[in-house]
N, C-alpha and C positions, 0 to 999 in steps of 0.2 A: 280460717283456722285449719281447714283440711286441705291437703294437696289436691290439685285439679283432677288427677287420675292416677291409677296405679300403674307401675311400670309394665311394659309389654311382657317382660320376663315372668312377672307374677301371673299374668293371664295365661301364659304358656304352661306354667306349672299347674294351674287349675285345669286347663284343658287336658293335659296329660293324665292328671289324676282321674278325671271323669272317664277318659278313654280306657285306662287300665282297669278301673273299677267295673266297667261294662264287660270286660273279658271274663270276670269271675261270676257273671250272672247265669251262665249255662250250667245246669245240673248234670252231673255225670252219674250214670247208673252204676252202683258199686257191684263188684264181683262178690260172690258168697265167700266170706272169710271165716277163719277159725283161730282159736288160741293155739298156735303151733310154735310159739317161742320166737317168732320173727317179727321184726318191725314192719308195719304196714305202709310206711312212707319211705321214700328213698333217703339216702344219706343227705342229699342236698336239701330236701324239705325239712328233715329233722334239724339240720344246721340252721335253716332260716327260722324255724320255730324257736330254737334255742336262743338265737340272737334276740328275738322278740321278748322272751322271758327275761334275759339278762338286761335288756333295756329297762324293763319295769323295776328290776332290782337296783339299777343305777339311780333311778329316780328316788327310791326310798333311801338309798345310801347318802344321797345328797340333801335329803330333807331333814332339817334340824329337829323336827317333831319326833323322829325316831332315835334321837341321841339319848344317852344315859341320863341327861338332865331332865328330860320330859317323859321318859318311858313309863314311869310309875303313874302318871296322871292321864296317860293317853286313853281315850275311850275306844270302845269296840268299833264304832262307826268309822272313825278316822283310820284305824288299822285295816279294816276290811276294804274300805273305799280306795285307799292309797297303795295297799300291798297285795291283798288276797285277790280281789276282783281283777285288777290289771294282769296279774300272773295267770289267772284262769282264762281270761280272754285271749291272751297271747298264746296259751297252750292249745286252745280249741279254734284258732283262726283258720279259715279256709278249709273247713271240713266238707266232705260230700254232703249234698242236700243242705247247703248253708242257708238257702232262702227259706227252708222249712224248719229251721232250728234257731234257738236263741238261748242266751244265758239270763235267767231271772235273778235280779239282785235286790229286789224290793220286798222280800218276804211274801211272795205270791202264794196264795193258798194252793196246796197240793191237791190236784184232781184225784190222784190215787188215794190219798188219805181220806178225802171227803167221800169218795165212793165206798171205801172200806167201812167207814163209820155209819153209812146209811143215809137215806134221803132226809134232808132237813138239818143235818149236822155239819158243822164247819170242820174243814180239814186242817191239818198242821200247816205251819208256815215256815219252811226251811229258810235259812239265811240266803242260800244260793241254790239254784237248780239249773241243770241243763235239760232243756225241753225240746222235743222234736215232734212234728206232726206228720202222720201218715193217714191219708184219707180224711175221715171225720174225727179221728181220735188223736189226742195229744198224749205222748208218752214222756215220762220223766226218767231220764237215764242216769242222772247224778244228783246227789243231795250233799249239801255242805252246811255244817254248823260251825260257827266261829265264836271266839272269846276275845277278851282283851289280851294284850301282851302279857299282863300279869293275870294268871288264871288260877282259880281256886280248885281244890280237889272235887268239891261238890259240882261245880260247873262241868268239869271234865267227865265225871260219871254220868251226870244228867244228859249231856250231849251224846255220850257214847250209846246210852240206851235209846235216846231219841232217834239217832241215825239208824240203829238196827231196826227200829219200828218203821221208819220211813222207807228203808230199803225193802223190807218185806212187803209193805203196801205197794211200792213201785213194781215189784215183781208180780204180785197178784194182779195188778191193773194191766200190766203188759200181757200176761197170759190170758187175761179175760178177752183181749182183742186179737192177739196173734199168738202163734205157737213157734217161737224160735227154737232152734235145736238145743236139746238138753246138754248141759255142760259147756255150751258155746255162747252163752249170753249172760251178762252180769250187770247188776245194778251197782253203781259206784257210790261209796260214801266217803267223804273227805271231812275229817275232823281237825279243825284248827284249834289246838289247845295251847295257848300261850305262843311260844315260838317253835312249837312242834306240829308238824303235819302228819296225821295218821291216814293212810290210804287202805281202805277195805273194799271188798267186792262181794256181793251176794249172788250166788248161782244156784240153780236147781239141778241136782244130780240125777243120775239114771234111776234112782229109787224114788224120785219125785220129792226128795227132802231138800230144804233150803240149807245151804252151807255158807256161812259167813267167814270169809277168808281174809286174814290180815296180810297185806302185801309189803307195806313199807311204813316206817316211822322215821322222818327226817327233820332236821332242823331247818327252820325258815330263816334264811340269811337276811334279816331285816336291816342289819348294819354290816359293814365290811367284814367278810369272812375269808378263810383260805379257800383255795380252789376245790379241795375235796368236799367241803360242806356244800359249796355251790353246785358241784357236779351231781351230788346225791339228790339235792333238791330238784334240779332239772330232770334227772332220770325219773324221779317219782312222777313229775308232771307229764313227761313223755309217755310213761306207762298209762296214765289216765287217757291221754289222746289215743293211744293204741287200742285200749279197751273200747272207747267210744266208737272208733272206726269199725271195729268188729261188730259192735252192737248195732250200728246203723245198717251194715250189710245183712246181718241176721234178720233184723226187722223187715227190711225191704223184701227179702226172699221168703220170709216165714208165711206159712198158710194162715188164713183167717181162722180164728177159733170157732167152734160150733155155735156158741151163743151169739157171737157177732154175725156169723153167716145167717142164722135164723132171723136176726133183726134186719139184715140186708134183704133177704128174700121177702120178708113181710112188707118191707117198705117199697118193693118194686112190683107188688101184685097189682094188676090192672083191675080196678073196681067197676069198670063199665060192663 
């Protein structure tokens, strides 16, 4: 029933795949970056990322589940799994410190939320998070809450409040472990409300106040749209990538907070 062996061309493709993948395993120490209005990737890299995002859109455009006939009955899981998660993965592909970061898509408990609520309490479970590890601490740099393609006003408002709280918890947790530069580090919140993507970022200003800034609201081109709609969607996702890159550089170069330093010092005391 099965052919005797696979063609040599297939083996060559597999070999090249493994070889190319190994080239991306080396971590590059990032320079200290800031929000200066410039893209942190070259035009060539941005074009490659854009192609990856567009490929995910192509998949949904060709999927009958997202046609007008079925859209009313489509559940949140199908929407998130087939459209939102692939677009986010394509956006954040090949970031610096890639081996130390991952995208959580299984409603993982937020470490930041659990810490803020106190010992013994369960943390919130965002639909999607971007997580990165430095030393012994895991940081959550992006939170995403999603809805079905048909979204009620109550769901929109509930998710808006939930994301604001998650972003505040994330910033509190980051600054408990590290001290990135004021105004140069932001926790991202993405709200998928029906076919609209809202991009917000929470930063701490020079007065040590948290500011929750709305950056973009764009249509998610679940089905075939004109190039203007597609370009705005891609731009919003590239902004997310840009912020994440700055955040990673800021975390890498940030001094350890006093509370974390005290814990490190106490754990390295020689008891002999």
